[in-house]
Backbone as XML, in Angstrom:
<?xml version="1.0"?>
<chain id="A" units="angstrom">
  <residue number="1" name="MET">
    <atom name="N" x="0.816" y="-1.189" z="0.000"/>
    <atom name="CA" x="0.000" y="0.000" z="0.000"/>
    <atom name="C" x="0.874" y="1.274" z="0.000"/>
  </residue>
  <residue number="2" name="ASN">
    <atom name="N" x="1.873" y="1.292" z="0.855"/>
    <atom name="CA" x="2.779" y="2.437" z="0.905"/>
    <atom name="C" x="3.523" y="2.618" z="-0.406"/>
  </residue>
  <residue number="3" name="GLU">
    <atom name="N" x="3.839" y="1.511" z="-1.028"/>
    <atom name="CA" x="4.533" y="1.578" z="-2.322"/>
    <atom name="C" x="3.653" y="2.239" z="-3.376"/>
  </residue>
  <residue number="4" name="MET">
    <atom name="N" x="2.381" y="1.904" z="-3.391"/>
    <atom name="CA" x="1.449" y="2.509" z="-4.356"/>
    <atom name="C" x="1.274" y="4.001" z="-4.075"/>
  </residue>
  <residue number="5" name="LEU">
    <atom name="N" x="1.176" y="4.352" z="-2.815"/>
    <atom name="CA" x="1.059" y="5.766" z="-2.457"/>
    <atom name="C" x="2.315" y="6.530" z="-2.875"/>
  </residue>
  <residue number="6" name="SER">
    <atom name="N" x="3.437" y="5.900" z="-2.720"/>
    <atom name="CA" x="4.694" y="6.518" z="-3.121"/>
    <atom name="C" x="4.738" y="6.717" z="-4.638"/>
  </residue>
  <residue number="7" name="ILE">
    <atom name="N" x="4.291" y="5.725" z="-5.385"/>
    <atom name="CA" x="4.251" y="5.827" z="-6.851"/>
    <atom name="C" x="3.302" y="6.939" z="-7.273"/>
  </residue>
  <residue number="8" name="ILE">
    <atom name="N" x="2.134" y="6.990" z="-6.648"/>
    <atom name="CA" x="1.152" y="8.036" z="-6.971"/>
    <atom name="C" x="1.737" y="9.414" z="-6.652"/>
  </residue>
  <residue number="9" name="GLN">
    <atom name="N" x="2.376" y="9.550" z="-5.520"/>
    <atom name="CA" x="2.974" y="10.837" z="-5.148"/>
    <atom name="C" x="4.078" y="11.225" z="-6.128"/>
  </residue>
  <residue number="10" name="ASP">
    <atom name="N" x="4.885" y="10.263" z="-6.533"/>
    <atom name="CA" x="5.933" y="10.532" z="-7.525"/>
    <atom name="C" x="5.334" y="11.009" z="-8.838"/>
  </residue>
  <residue number="11" name="LEU">
    <atom name="N" x="4.237" y="10.366" z="-9.270"/>
    <atom name="CA" x="3.562" y="10.792" z="-10.511"/>
    <atom name="C" x="2.985" y="12.195" z="-10.366"/>
  </residue>
  <residue number="12" name="ARG">
    <atom name="N" x="2.402" y="12.488" z="-9.226"/>
    <atom name="CA" x="1.866" y="13.841" z="-8.985"/>
    <atom name="C" x="2.991" y="14.877" z="-9.040"/>
  </residue>
  <residue number="13" name="ASP">
    <atom name="N" x="4.089" y="14.543" z="-8.382"/>
    <atom name="CA" x="5.227" y="15.472" z="-8.374"/>
    <atom name="C" x="5.758" y="15.701" z="-9.793"/>
  </residue>
  <residue number="14" name="LYS">
    <atom name="N" x="5.838" y="14.588" z="-10.545"/>
    <atom name="CA" x="6.325" y="14.695" z="-11.922"/>
    <atom name="C" x="5.379" y="15.551" z="-12.769"/>
  </residue>
  <residue number="15" name="LEU">
    <atom name="N" x="4.082" y="15.336" z="-12.636"/>
    <atom name="CA" x="3.107" y="16.140" z="-13.386"/>
    <atom name="C" x="3.160" y="17.608" z="-12.974"/>
  </residue>
  <residue number="16" name="GLU">
    <atom name="N" x="3.299" y="17.845" z="-11.689"/>
    <atom name="CA" x="3.383" y="19.228" z="-11.209"/>
    <atom name="C" x="4.638" y="19.914" z="-11.756"/>
  </residue>
  <residue number="17" name="LYS">
    <atom name="N" x="5.759" y="19.187" z="-11.797"/>
    <atom name="CA" x="6.991" y="19.745" z="-12.351"/>
    <atom name="C" x="6.828" y="20.040" z="-13.835"/>
  </residue>
  <residue number="18" name="GLU">
    <atom name="N" x="6.219" y="19.131" z="-14.582"/>
    <atom name="CA" x="5.982" y="19.356" z="-16.016"/>
    <atom name="C" x="5.074" y="20.562" z="-16.217"/>
  </residue>
  <residue number="19" name="LYS">
    <atom name="N" x="4.063" y="20.667" z="-15.385"/>
    <atom name="CA" x="3.140" y="21.805" z="-15.470"/>
    <atom name="C" x="3.886" y="23.119" z="-15.211"/>
  </residue>
  <residue number="20" name="GLN">
    <atom name="N" x="4.728" y="23.129" z="-14.190"/>
    <atom name="CA" x="5.494" y="24.338" z="-13.870"/>
    <atom name="C" x="6.496" y="24.661" z="-14.979"/>
  </residue>
  <residue number="21" name="ASP">
    <atom name="N" x="7.147" y="23.629" z="-15.509"/>
    <atom name="CA" x="8.093" y="23.839" z="-16.610"/>
    <atom name="C" x="7.392" y="24.447" z="-17.822"/>
  </residue>
  <residue number="22" name="ARG">
    <atom name="N" x="6.228" y="23.930" z="-18.141"/>
    <atom name="CA" x="5.451" y="24.457" z="-19.278"/>
    <atom name="C" x="5.040" y="25.901" z="-19.025"/>
  </residue>
  <residue number="23" name="HIS">
    <atom name="N" x="4.613" y="26.165" z="-17.808"/>
    <atom name="CA" x="4.236" y="27.535" z="-17.442"/>
    <atom name="C" x="5.437" y="28.473" z="-17.597"/>
  </residue>
  <residue number="24" name="ASP">
    <atom name="N" x="6.593" y="28.036" z="-17.104"/>
    <atom name="CA" x="7.809" y="28.852" z="-17.216"/>
    <atom name="C" x="8.183" y="29.096" z="-18.681"/>
  </residue>
  <residue number="25" name="GLN">
    <atom name="N" x="8.045" y="28.059" z="-19.491"/>
    <atom name="CA" x="8.358" y="28.185" z="-20.912"/>
    <atom name="C" x="7.410" y="29.180" z="-21.589"/>
  </residue>
  <residue number="26" name="LEU">
    <atom name="N" x="6.128" y="29.078" z="-21.298"/>
    <atom name="CA" x="5.155" y="30.004" z="-21.892"/>
    <atom name="C" x="5.403" y="31.439" z="-21.430"/>
  </residue>
  <residue number="27" name="GLU">
    <atom name="N" x="5.765" y="31.593" z="-20.168"/>
    <atom name="CA" x="6.055" y="32.933" z="-19.656"/>
    <atom name="C" x="7.283" y="33.522" z="-20.348"/>
  </residue>
  <residue number="28" name="LYS">
    <atom name="N" x="8.305" y="32.712" z="-20.560"/>
    <atom name="CA" x="9.504" y="33.176" z="-21.264"/>
    <atom name="C" x="9.159" y="33.579" z="-22.697"/>
  </residue>
  <residue number="29" name="GLU">
    <atom name="N" x="8.343" y="32.774" z="-23.381"/>
    <atom name="CA" x="7.935" y="33.107" z="-24.751"/>
    <atom name="C" x="7.125" y="34.398" z="-24.772"/>
  </residue>
  <residue number="30" name="ARG">
    <atom name="N" x="6.266" y="34.596" z="-23.771"/>
    <atom name="CA" x="5.470" y="35.821" z="-23.700"/>
    <atom name="C" x="6.376" y="37.027" z="-23.523"/>
  </residue>
  <residue number="31" name="GLN">
    <atom name="N" x="7.368" y="36.900" z="-22.635"/>
    <atom name="CA" x="8.297" y="38.008" z="-22.407"/>
    <atom name="C" x="9.113" y="38.314" z="-23.664"/>
  </residue>
  <residue number="32" name="ASP">
    <atom name="N" x="9.524" y="37.268" z="-24.379"/>
    <atom name="CA" x="10.275" y="37.466" z="-25.623"/>
    <atom name="C" x="9.420" y="38.204" z="-26.653"/>
  </residue>
  <residue number="33" name="CYS">
    <atom name="N" x="8.151" y="37.811" z="-26.739"/>
    <atom name="CA" x="7.240" y="38.489" z="-27.674"/>
    <atom name="C" x="7.068" y="39.954" z="-27.295"/>
  </residue>
  <residue number="34" name="CYS">
    <atom name="N" x="6.951" y="40.215" z="-25.996"/>
    <atom name="CA" x="6.808" y="41.601" z="-25.539"/>
    <atom name="C" x="8.040" y="42.426" z="-25.903"/>
  </residue>
  <residue number="35" name="LYS">
    <atom name="N" x="9.216" y="41.823" z="-25.754"/>
    <atom name="CA" x="10.447" y="42.536" z="-26.115"/>
    <atom name="C" x="10.462" y="42.847" z="-27.606"/>
  </residue>
  <residue number="36" name="GLU">
    <atom name="N" x="10.073" y="41.867" z="-28.426"/>
    <atom name="CA" x="10.040" y="42.083" z="-29.874"/>
    <atom name="C" x="9.053" y="43.186" z="-30.233"/>
  </residue>
  <residue number="37" name="LEU">
    <atom name="N" x="7.888" y="43.175" z="-29.587"/>
    <atom name="CA" x="6.889" y="44.213" z="-29.852"/>
    <atom name="C" x="7.408" y="45.588" z="-29.449"/>
  </residue>
  <residue number="38" name="ASP">
    <atom name="N" x="8.113" y="45.658" z="-28.322"/>
    <atom name="CA" x="8.684" y="46.935" z="-27.892"/>
    <atom name="C" x="9.702" y="47.452" z="-28.916"/>
  </residue>
  <residue number="39" name="ILE">
    <atom name="N" x="10.520" y="46.543" z="-29.436"/>
    <atom name="CA" x="11.511" y="46.939" z="-30.443"/>
    <atom name="C" x="10.803" y="47.444" z="-31.703"/>
  </residue>
  <residue number="40" name="GLU">
    <atom name="N" x="9.763" y="46.726" z="-32.139"/>
    <atom name="CA" x="9.017" y="47.158" z="-33.324"/>
    <atom name="C" x="8.317" y="48.482" z="-33.075"/>
  </residue>
  <residue number="41" name="ARG">
    <atom name="N" x="7.773" y="48.666" z="-31.874"/>
    <atom name="CA" x="7.082" y="49.912" z="-31.541"/>
    <atom name="C" x="8.060" y="51.077" z="-31.575"/>
  </residue>
  <residue number="42" name="GLU">
    <atom name="N" x="9.262" y="50.878" z="-31.037"/>
    <atom name="CA" x="10.276" y="51.938" z="-31.060"/>
    <atom name="C" x="10.661" y="52.289" z="-32.488"/>
  </residue>
  <residue number="43" name="ALA">
    <atom name="N" x="10.796" y="51.275" z="-33.339"/>
    <atom name="CA" x="11.134" y="51.519" z="-34.747"/>
    <atom name="C" x="10.013" y="52.307" z="-35.423"/>
  </residue>
  <residue number="44" name="CYS">
    <atom name="N" x="8.779" y="51.935" z="-35.148"/>
    <atom name="CA" x="7.633" y="52.653" z="-35.734"/>
    <atom name="C" x="7.588" y="54.095" z="-35.237"/>
  </residue>
  <residue number="45" name="ASP">
    <atom name="N" x="7.847" y="54.283" z="-33.946"/>
    <atom name="CA" x="7.858" y="55.646" z="-33.400"/>
    <atom name="C" x="8.924" y="56.502" z="-34.074"/>
  </residue>
  <residue number="46" name="LYS">
    <atom name="N" x="10.088" y="55.915" z="-34.311"/>
    <atom name="CA" x="11.152" y="56.645" z="-35.002"/>
    <atom name="C" x="10.724" y="56.992" z="-36.425"/>
  </residue>
  <residue number="47" name="ASP">
    <atom name="N" x="10.075" y="56.030" z="-37.111"/>
    <atom name="CA" x="9.602" y="56.282" z="-38.471"/>
    <atom name="C" x="8.574" y="57.408" z="-38.491"/>
  </residue>
  <residue number="48" name="VAL">
    <atom name="N" x="7.657" y="57.375" z="-37.530"/>
    <atom name="CA" x="6.624" y="58.416" z="-37.465"/>
    <atom name="C" x="7.264" y="59.777" z="-37.215"/>
  </residue>
  <residue number="49" name="LYS">
    <atom name="N" x="8.225" y="59.815" z="-36.317"/>
    <atom name="CA" x="8.897" y="61.082" z="-36.020"/>
    <atom name="C" x="9.628" y="61.610" z="-37.250"/>
  </residue>
  <residue number="50" name="LEU">
    <atom name="N" x="10.322" y="60.713" z="-37.953"/>
    <atom name="CA" x="11.040" y="61.110" z="-39.159"/>
    <atom name="C" x="10.071" y="61.631" z="-40.229"/>
  </residue>
  <residue number="51" name="LEU">
    <atom name="N" x="8.975" y="60.900" z="-40.438"/>
    <atom name="CA" x="7.998" y="61.335" z="-41.437"/>
    <atom name="C" x="7.352" y="62.655" z="-41.044"/>
  </residue>
  <residue number="52" name="SER">
    <atom name="N" x="7.101" y="62.839" z="-39.780"/>
    <atom name="CA" x="6.527" y="64.099" z="-39.310"/>
    <atom name="C" x="7.485" y="65.261" z="-39.574"/>
  </residue>
  <residue number="53" name="MET">
    <atom name="N" x="8.764" y="65.031" z="-39.310"/>
    <atom name="CA" x="9.754" y="66.077" z="-39.579"/>
    <atom name="C" x="9.828" y="66.382" z="-41.077"/>
  </residue>
  <residue number="54" name="GLN">
    <atom name="N" x="9.758" y="65.345" z="-41.903"/>
    <atom name="CA" x="9.791" y="65.556" z="-43.351"/>
    <atom name="C" x="8.560" y="66.335" z="-43.818"/>
  </residue>
  <residue number="55" name="MET">
    <atom name="N" x="7.407" y="66.004" z="-43.249"/>
    <atom name="CA" x="6.189" y="66.732" z="-43.620"/>
    <atom name="C" x="6.285" y="68.194" z="-43.200"/>
  </residue>
  <residue number="56" name="ASP">
    <atom name="N" x="6.810" y="68.441" z="-42.003"/>
    <atom name="CA" x="6.986" y="69.823" z="-41.541"/>
    <atom name="C" x="7.911" y="70.584" z="-42.479"/>
  </residue>
  <residue number="57" name="GLU">
    <atom name="N" x="8.977" y="69.923" z="-42.903"/>
    <atom name="CA" x="9.916" y="70.553" z="-43.817"/>
    <atom name="C" x="9.243" y="70.848" z="-45.163"/>
  </residue>
  <residue number="58" name="GLU">
    <atom name="N" x="8.457" y="69.896" z="-45.671"/>
    <atom name="CA" x="7.742" y="70.101" z="-46.927"/>
    <atom name="C" x="6.747" y="71.255" z="-46.815"/>
  </residue>
  <residue number="59" name="ARG">
    <atom name="N" x="6.052" y="71.336" z="-45.687"/>
    <atom name="CA" x="5.099" y="72.446" z="-45.486"/>
    <atom name="C" x="5.835" y="73.779" z="-45.483"/>
  </residue>
  <residue number="60" name="ALA">
    <atom name="N" x="6.972" y="73.816" z="-44.805"/>
    <atom name="CA" x="7.754" y="75.057" z="-44.747"/>
    <atom name="C" x="8.237" y="75.436" z="-46.144"/>
  </residue>
  <residue number="61" name="ASN">
    <atom name="N" x="8.720" y="74.441" z="-46.892"/>
    <atom name="CA" x="9.176" y="74.720" z="-48.259"/>
    <atom name="C" x="8.029" y="75.206" z="-49.134"/>
  </residue>
  <residue number="62" name="ARG">
    <atom name="N" x="6.871" y="74.583" z="-48.989"/>
    <atom name="CA" x="5.703" y="74.983" z="-49.793"/>
    <atom name="C" x="5.291" y="76.410" z="-49.438"/>
  </residue>
  <residue number="63" name="LYS">
    <atom name="N" x="5.335" y="76.718" z="-48.142"/>
    <atom name="CA" x="4.978" y="78.072" z="-47.713"/>
    <atom name="C" x="5.966" y="79.090" z="-48.291"/>
  </residue>
  <residue number="64" name="GLU">
    <atom name="N" x="7.251" y="78.757" z="-48.236"/>
    <atom name="CA" x="8.264" y="79.658" z="-48.803"/>
    <atom name="C" x="8.055" y="79.821" z="-50.305"/>
  </residue>
  <residue number="65" name="ASP">
    <atom name="N" x="7.753" y="78.725" z="-50.998"/>
    <atom name="CA" x="7.510" y="78.791" z="-52.436"/>
    <atom name="C" x="6.316" y="79.679" z="-52.744"/>
  </residue>
  <residue number="66" name="MET">
    <atom name="N" x="5.265" y="79.545" z="-51.975"/>
    <atom name="CA" x="4.057" y="80.355" z="-52.206"/>
    <atom name="C" x="4.354" y="81.839" z="-51.978"/>
  </residue>
  <residue number="67" name="GLU">
    <atom name="N" x="5.092" y="82.119" z="-50.913"/>
    <atom name="CA" x="5.438" y="83.520" z="-50.636"/>
    <atom name="C" x="6.316" y="84.083" z="-51.753"/>
  </residue>
  <residue number="68" name="ALA">
    <atom name="N" x="7.227" y="83.281" z="-52.269"/>
    <atom name="CA" x="8.090" y="83.734" z="-53.364"/>
    <atom name="C" x="7.260" y="83.982" z="-54.620"/>
  </residue>
  <residue number="69" name="LEU">
    <atom name="N" x="6.318" y="83.108" z="-54.916"/>
    <atom name="CA" x="5.456" y="83.303" z="-56.078"/>
    <atom name="C" x="4.628" y="84.572" z="-55.946"/>
  </residue>
  <residue number="70" name="ARG">
    <atom name="N" x="4.134" y="84.829" z="-54.761"/>
    <atom name="CA" x="3.317" y="86.031" z="-54.550"/>
    <atom name="C" x="4.154" y="87.311" z="-54.731"/>
  </residue>
  <residue number="71" name="ARG">
    <atom name="N" x="5.407" y="87.253" z="-54.301"/>
    <atom name="CA" x="6.272" y="88.425" z="-54.449"/>
    <atom name="C" x="6.634" y="88.650" z="-55.912"/>
  </residue>
  <residue number="72" name="VAL">
    <atom name="N" x="6.916" y="87.568" z="-56.634"/>
    <atom name="CA" x="7.349" y="87.682" z="-58.021"/>
    <atom name="C" x="6.182" y="88.046" z="-58.924"/>
  </residue>
  <residue number="73" name="SER">
    <atom name="N" x="5.069" y="87.422" z="-58.704"/>
    <atom name="CA" x="3.908" y="87.659" z="-59.571"/>
    <atom name="C" x="2.687" y="87.993" z="-58.726"/>
  </residue>
  <residue number="74" name="PRO">
    <atom name="N" x="2.577" y="89.232" z="-58.269"/>
    <atom name="CA" x="1.444" y="89.586" z="-57.417"/>
    <atom name="C" x="0.114" y="89.518" z="-58.162"/>
  </residue>
  <residue number="75" name="HIS">
    <atom name="N" x="0.152" y="89.624" z="-59.485"/>
    <atom name="CA" x="-1.105" y="89.578" z="-60.233"/>
    <atom name="C" x="-1.591" y="88.142" z="-60.461"/>
  </residue>
  <residue number="76" name="VAL">
    <atom name="N" x="-0.744" y="87.148" z="-60.213"/>
    <atom name="CA" x="-1.131" y="85.747" z="-60.373"/>
    <atom name="C" x="-1.652" y="85.235" z="-59.040"/>
  </residue>
  <residue number="77" name="ARG">
    <atom name="N" x="-2.848" y="84.667" z="-59.087"/>
    <atom name="CA" x="-3.406" y="84.110" z="-57.849"/>
    <atom name="C" x="-3.009" y="82.638" z="-57.734"/>
  </residue>
  <residue number="78" name="VAL">
    <atom name="N" x="-2.501" y="82.327" z="-56.581"/>
    <atom name="CA" x="-2.079" y="80.951" z="-56.319"/>
    <atom name="C" x="-2.899" y="80.435" z="-55.155"/>
  </residue>
  <residue number="79" name="ARG">
    <atom name="N" x="-3.476" y="79.279" z="-55.357"/>
    <atom name="CA" x="-4.283" y="78.695" z="-54.299"/>
    <atom name="C" x="-3.754" y="77.296" z="-53.976"/>
  </residue>
  <residue number="80" name="LEU">
    <atom name="N" x="-3.633" y="77.023" z="-52.695"/>
    <atom name="CA" x="-3.197" y="75.689" z="-52.282"/>
    <atom name="C" x="-4.419" y="74.809" z="-52.115"/>
  </residue>
  <residue number="81" name="LEU">
    <atom name="N" x="-4.301" y="73.611" z="-52.606"/>
    <atom name="CA" x="-5.358" y="72.647" z="-52.370"/>
    <atom name="C" x="-5.034" y="71.905" z="-51.096"/>
  </residue>
  <residue number="82" name="SER">
    <atom name="N" x="-5.930" y="71.984" z="-50.141"/>
    <atom name="CA" x="-5.666" y="71.269" z="-48.884"/>
    <atom name="C" x="-6.077" y="69.813" z="-49.054"/>
  </residue>
  <residue number="83" name="SER">
    <atom name="N" x="-5.266" y="68.964" z="-48.475"/>
    <atom name="CA" x="-5.557" y="67.537" z="-48.620"/>
    <atom name="C" x="-6.127" y="66.971" z="-47.359"/>
  </residue>
</chain>
């Protein structure tokens, strides 16, 4: 009887260890995914910042171009189409 109880306890311990190992593995994979997402998010943020700066520069250039056109040809009407 004690031998059977010992076998059952050993099986329970083994199953509990496998369960914990699986949990640890899944947690590690989750953390790795989070790190990858953070890296991708940082890259996207940098891209957005760069594109925003480029758009600001384009707006400034367009404004300068419009002002130059108005000075050179005051009789020509120039209208910007807003997008």
